[in-house]
C-alpha positions in Angstrom: -34.3 23.4 19.9 -33.3 20.5 17.6 -35.1 19.6 14.3 -35.5 16.0 13.2 -36.6 15.1 9.6 -37.7 11.6 8.8 -36.0 10.3 12.0 -32.6 12.1 11.4 -31.4 15.1 13.4 -30.3 18.1 11.5 -26.9 19.5 12.6 -26.9 22.5 15.0 -29.7 23.9 17.1 -31.9 27.1 17.2 -33.3 29.1 20.0 -37.0 28.2 20.6 -39.4 31.0 19.8 -43.0 31.3 18.7 -42.2 32.8 15.3 -39.9 29.9 14.3 -42.5 27.3 15.4 -45.2 29.0 13.4 -43.0 29.2 10.3 -42.1 25.5 10.5 -45.8 24.6 10.9 -46.8 26.7 8.0 -44.1 25.2 5.8 -45.2 21.7 6.8 -48.8 22.5 6.1 -48.0 23.9 2.7 -45.9 20.9 1.7 -48.3 18.4 3.4 -45.6 17.2 5.9 -46.5 15.8 9.3 -45.1 17.8 12.1 -44.9 17.5 15.9 -43.3 19.7 18.6 -42.1 18.0 21.9 -41.7 20.9 24.3 -40.0 18.8 27.0 -37.2 17.8 24.6 -37.3 21.1 22.7 -37.5 19.0 19.5 -39.4 19.5 16.3 -40.1 16.3 14.3 -41.1 16.5 10.7 -42.3 13.7 8.5 -41.7 14.5 4.8 -43.3 11.3 3.5 -46.9 12.0 4.4 -49.0 14.2 6.7 -49.0 11.7 9.6 -47.7 12.9 12.9 -44.2 11.7 13.5 -43.7 9.3 16.5 -41.6 10.5 19.5 -38.1 9.1 19.4 -37.3 6.6 22.0 -34.9 7.6 24.9 -32.2 5.3 23.5 -32.1 7.2 20.2 -31.8 10.5 22.0 -29.1 9.2 24.3 -27.1 7.9 21.3 -27.4 11.2 19.5 -26.3 13.1 22.5 -23.3 10.9 23.1 -22.3 11.3 19.5 -22.6 15.1 19.6 -20.7 15.3 22.8 -17.7 13.5 21.2 -17.4 15.7 18.1 -14.5 17.7 19.6 -13.1 15.0 21.9 -9.4 15.3 22.3 -9.3 18.9 21.0 -7.9 21.7 23.2 -9.1 25.2 22.4 -7.8 28.4 24.0 -10.2 31.2 24.2 -8.9 34.7 24.8 -11.5 37.4 25.8 -9.9 40.7 24.9 -8.9 43.2 27.5 -10.0 42.9 31.2 -9.3 44.4 34.6 -8.0 47.9 34.3 -8.1 47.7 30.5 -11.7 48.2 29.6 -11.1 48.1 25.8 -13.3 50.3 23.7 -16.4 52.0 25.1 -19.8 52.1 23.4 -22.0 55.2 23.0 -24.1 54.2 26.1 -21.0 53.2 28.1 -20.9 49.5 27.6 -17.3 48.1 27.8 -15.6 45.8 25.4 -14.0 43.8 28.2 -17.5 42.8 29.4 -18.8 41.8 26.0 -15.7 39.7 25.1 -15.8 37.8 28.4 -19.5 37.1 28.2 -19.2 35.7 24.6 -16.2 33.6 25.5 -17.9 32.0 28.5 -20.9 31.1 26.4 -18.6 29.7 23.7 -16.7 27.7 26.4 -19.9 26.1 27.4 -20.9 25.2 23.9 -17.5 23.8 23.0 -17.4 21.7 26.2 -20.8 20.2 25.3 -19.1 19.0 22.1 -16.3 17.3 24.0 -13.6 20.0 23.7 -11.2 20.9 26.5 -11.3 24.7 26.8 -8.5 26.8 28.3 -9.3 30.5 29.1 -6.7 33.2 29.2 -9.1 34.8 31.7 -12.5 33.8 33.0 -13.2 36.9 35.1 -12.7 40.7 35.0 -9.0 40.7 35.4 -5.7 41.1 33.6 -3.9 37.9 32.4 -0.5 39.1 33.5 -1.0 41.8 36.2 -2.4 45.3 36.5 1.2 46.7 36.4 2.2 44.7 33.3 3.1 46.5 30.0 0.9 45.9 27.0 3.5 43.5 25.5 3.8 41.6 28.8 0.0 41.3 28.9 -0.1 40.0 25.3 2.8 37.6 26.0 1.0 36.2 29.0 -2.0 35.4 26.7 0.2 33.7 24.2 1.9 31.7 26.9 -1.4 30.3 28.2 -2.2 28.9 24.7 1.3 27.6 24.0 1.7 25.9 27.4 -1.6 24.2 27.0 -0.5 23.0 23.6 -3.9 24.1 22.3 -5.2 23.0 18.9 -6.7 26.5 18.3 -6.4 30.0 19.7 -9.5 32.2 19.4 -9.1 35.9 20.5 -12.5 37.7 20.9 -12.8 41.5 20.5 -15.1 44.4 19.6 -14.2 46.8 16.9 -14.4 50.6 17.2 -13.9 53.6 15.1 -14.2 57.4 15.4 -17.2 57.4 13.1 -20.3 55.8 14.7 -21.4 54.6 11.2 -18.7 52.0 10.9 -20.2 48.6 11.2 -19.6 44.9 10.5 -17.6 41.8 11.4 -13.9 41.0 10.7 -11.8 38.0 11.5 -8.0 38.3 11.3 -5.3 35.7 10.8 -1.6 35.7 10.3 -1.6 34.1 6.9 -0.8 30.5 7.3 -3.2 28.0 5.6 -4.9 26.6 8.6 -5.4 30.0 10.3 -6.8 31.4 7.1 -9.3 28.6 6.7 -10.4 28.8 10.3 -10.9 32.6 9.9 -12.9 32.2 6.7 -15.2 29.6 8.2 -15.9 31.5 11.4 -16.3 34.8 9.5 -18.9 33.3 7.3 -20.8 31.7 10.2 -20.8 35.0 12.1 -22.1 37.3 9.4 -24.8 34.7 8.4 -26.1 34.4 12.0 -25.6 38.0 13.2 -26.6 39.6 9.9 -23.7 42.0 10.1 -21.7 43.6 7.3 -19.1 41.2 6.0 -15.7 42.9 6.3 -13.9 39.8 5.5 -11.3 37.4 6.8 -8.1 39.4 6.6 -4.3 39.1 7.3 -3.0 41.0 10.3 0.2 41.0 12.3 -1.2 41.1 15.8 1.1 39.9 18.5 -1.2 37.1 19.7 -1.4 35.8 16.1 2.4 36.0 15.4 3.6 34.1 18.5 1.0 31.4 19.2 2.1 27.9 18.0 -1.3 26.8 16.7 -3.8 28.1 14.1 -4.9 31.4 15.6 -7.5 34.1 14.8 -8.7 37.4 16.3 -12.4 38.1 15.9 -13.8 41.6 15.8 -17.4 40.5 16.4 -19.0 43.9 15.6 -18.5 47.7 16.2 -19.1 48.7 19.8 -18.8 52.3 18.6 -22.0 51.8 16.5 -25.1 52.2 18.6 -27.0 49.4 16.8 -24.1 47.0 17.1 -23.4 48.0 20.6 -26.9 46.8 21.5 -26.1 43.5 19.6 -22.9 43.0 21.6 -24.4 43.7 25.0 -27.6 41.7 24.5 -28.2 38.2 25.8 -29.3 37.0 22.3 -26.5 38.8 20.5 -23.8 37.3 22.7 -25.3 33.8 22.4 -25.6 34.1 18.7 -22.0 35.2 18.4 -20.8 32.3 20.6 -23.0 29.8 18.6 -21.5 31.2 15.3 -17.9 30.8 16.5 -18.7 27.2 17.7 -20.2 26.4 14.3 -17.2 27.6 12.5 -14.9 25.5 14.8 -17.0 22.4 14.1 -16.7 23.0 10.4 -13.0 23.5 10.7 -12.6 20.1 12.3 -15.1 18.7 9.8 -17.3 17.2 12.6 
């Protein structure tokens, strides 16, 4: 759903739901704003000048807005790395959900969102498989992921993971970088976007010497979206809305990084 105020679109979008629409209508009523919801376009129009109902935008206005949005990441190549895969399940949640499934689902949703903004997206894997081979060593597997990004000459490398700990009370989101200025800024922007949208504990944007961060040639981060070992966050990571919100948050952080 998009929101337009006085004929101008607000950046970003929100999932359509009854509570959000009721809230917007109550706010508009209290402030004596005109409001209109176009279900076909999934568009809320607000007139802050007076209580009159805003007119529907013409098709040309919508087309121009869509073209502009679709070009925001034009020319950018982004490598997405869903953690684990194939014989490597990653961490397991209390109810048996697997990290490899969560990371792939989030990455595929993120791929779709980035491509809608004009980016070229390269995936280290787009199915439940290893990147190197089932017989590869851990270092060979990590090297294969790095090679995908470097050969693509990607502008960014985003590795997506789920955190885990022996205590099921550990919770929150962390984004790691290798310390250079661009990676640090990217990590901070995405970390902020994730904790704001997911309402998870902010464990910070931190330095780490992970292999995939050390050997990639571009700004690179590794995201621990939430703790799969925590029953509440396991539900977040495995739910349709949780995965979509995670993908949307990462996309928002990338758009802010490129200042578009």
